[in-house]
C-alpha angles and dihedrals in degrees: 000000000000125000123184096194130129100179142031119291128225093214142002124195125205106188110183091339106104095073091057097054118112092199106024098171092052090049093048090049090053092048090048088058090053095052122095117235104285092015124147132238112195118199122189112187140133113265127212112237101196143341090259090060094054100082093055098035110117090212090065092051094054106095093210092062107093102165129051119192135190126201087262089058091060090046089055092047093050091048094045093050095038093243130144111239120216119182122212130185121000 
């Protein structure tokens, strides 16, 4: 990952990026370090509803998708990084 940033950022957007990360927690920690106090990190990604859905889920069949998350995954990330999670959309 390359970042050409010299100061804190008000917001960072990951639109259809999270599922392609080999080391998502390491990347999220790095992004956390780039955010200004009170800054926003927006993540847009498909979420797995249940284990039963996995076999037929097109996300899982796409070979470039490396990470599969559930709503509980995002809860864990927010808790682990001391973030506040806000859900938008479905």
